[in-house]
C-alpha positions, 0 to 999 in steps of 0.5 A, spaced: 548 487 463 547 492 467 541 492 473 539 494 479 535 490 485 530 494 489 526 493 495 518 495 495 515 496 501 508 494 503 503 499 506 497 500 511 492 504 511 491 508 518 486 512 516 481 511 510 474 515 510 470 515 503 467 522 503 463 523 495 464 520 489 469 524 483 467 525 475 472 520 473 468 514 477 472 514 483 471 516 490 474 522 493 478 519 499 482 522 504 487 516 507 493 516 512 498 511 509 504 508 512 510 504 509 512 497 513 518 494 512 515 488 509 518 488 502 518 485 495 525 485 491 525 486 484 531 486 480 531 490 473 536 488 468 538 490 461 536 483 457 539 486 451 532 484 446 527 489 445 522 485 450 519 486 456 520 479 461 517 478 468 519 472 472 517 470 479 518 466 484 510 465 487 506 461 482 500 465 482 504 472 480 501 473 473 506 475 468 503 479 462 500 485 462 495 484 468 501 484 472 502 492 474 510 491 474 509 489 467 505 495 465 510 500 468 516 497 464 511 498 457 509 505 460 517 507 460 517 504 453 512 509 450 514 515 454 521 514 453 522 511 445 529 514 445 532 511 451 528 504 449 531 504 443 538 505 445 539 500 452 533 495 449 528 491 453 528 489 461 527 483 465 524 483 471 525 478 477 520 478 482 522 476 489 515 475 492 514 476 500 508 481 500 502 476 500 498 476 494 491 480 494 492 483 501 490 489 501 498 492 501 500 494 494 504 490 494 503 490 486 503 497 486 510 497 490 511 492 484 510 498 479 513 503 483 520 499 483 520 498 476 519 505 474 525 507 479 529 501 476 528 502 469 529 510 470 537 508 473 538 503 467 536 508 462 539 514 466 534 519 465 535 522 471 527 524 473 526 527 479 522 522 484 516 527 482 516 526 475 516 518 478 510 519 481 506 522 475 508 516 471 506 512 477 499 515 477 497 512 470 497 506 473 494 505 479 492 510 486 497 507 490 503 508 486 504 515 488 505 513 494 509 506 494 514 511 490 516 516 496 513 512 502 513 514 509 508 517 512 503 521 508 496 523 507 493 523 502 486 526 497 483 525 491 483 518 489 490 517 493 495 520 489 495 526 491 500 527 497 502 531 503 508 528 507 507 527 514 512 527 520 515 520 520 513 514 525 518 509 524 519 507 531 512 503 531 510 496 529 504 492 527 502 485 526 500 483 519 495 477 518 491 475 513 489 468 511 493 465 505 486 463 500 483 469 502 482 475 498 477 480 497 476 485 490 478 492 492 472 494 486 467 490 489 468 493 496 468 500 493 462 498 489 458 495 495 459 502 499 457 506 494 450 501 494 450 502 502 452 509 503 451 513 498 447 518 501 452 520 506 457 522 501 459 530 500 456 532 494 459 540 493 466 542 493 465 546 499 464 541 503 469 537 500 475 542 501 472 543 508 472 536 509 479 536 507 481 541 512 477 539 518 482 532 517 488 536 516 487 540 523 484 533 526 486 528 531 489 523 527 495 529 525 495 532 532 497 525 534 502 523 528 506 530 529 506 528 536 508 521 535 503 519 540 502 512 538 496 511 544 493 517 540 494 515 533 491 508 535 485 511 538 483 514 531 485 508 527 479 509 522 477 505 515 470 506 512 470 500 508 471 494 515 463 497 514 462 492 508 468 487 508 467 485 515 459 484 515 461 480 508 467 476 511 466 473 518 473 470 518 477 478 517 472 480 523 474 474 527 481 476 526 480 483 527 476 481 534 482 476 536 487 481 535 483 486 540 484 481 545 491 482 544 495 486 548 496 491 542 494 498 542 489 497 536 487 493 530 483 494 524 482 492 516 488 495 512 485 498 506 480 493 503 483 487 506 483 482 507 489 483 511 488 485 518 494 489 522 495 490 530 498 497 532 505 496 538 509 501 540 515 495 540 517 489 537 516 485 543 509 488 544 509 485 536 511 479 538 507 477 544 501 479 540 503 475 534 502 469 538 497 470 542 493 471 535 497 464 532 494 461 539 487 464 538 486 462 531 490 455 530 488 454 522 494 453 518 491 457 512 493 464 517 499 468 515 502 473 521 508 477 520 511 482 525 514 489 521 517 495 523 514 503 520 519 506 516 521 512 513 522 511 506 519 507 500 522 504 493 529 503 495 536 501 491 538 494 496 546 495 496 
């Protein structure tokens, strides 16, 4: 049977600003997203049946339509019925390395890898842009997960502009194994508390996007200036998540006592990351956080920024 093995990197947010409401019910966002080399591993294999079957080594991962990888395979079957009829169903084997419910786009990356794997398996010859368009039907982070690297994302996250790659920086990622934060809750709570700050006129939204494009974070990324990037890390969702989750707040504060350049919560949390210029600095920070918080439920990883999204494993 034919098969492809793919790597699906995690992503962090270096910048997340909520600027307004959208007619579709989502938020209008401005984000800078970055891939890191903490990866899930997927094998997509023809199974000689008409079924989609998902297998995973992690007991908490659902294996049905609630899983984005499963939904991605279903979408491919619906969009390309002739190829499905010719090549048949697929088995998806998922090795889960990215923590679950971490705000690191693990599920989105799995969906992106499934789309890429089935494209290869069925010899569809889709372009990256076409795969991203399919991914946008599954979730806001899926298009970025396909391409990866460093990108400015607007809209609900699906409009992407590639930025200078930052593949010389490192992060320490930290998450309590048993703690998760609901993304819908985080955005709903933010709307309830800060709706009066939203921009409402289309011209105001466009002006804000232009300001970000020419702003200090974009300049810092263009010049690979790690110190300036650290100074301009921003995440609006910290305003609602940190007060509601004292453990996440304390974890962020523990990072601020290390030699990291800066620390921030990624996405809707609960993962917190510390930004470092070298692997040695990152490893030292990991040890410092571990010493400060001895809770065995706390997991920590050192990861490197990378310039790519879904990759075929060699």
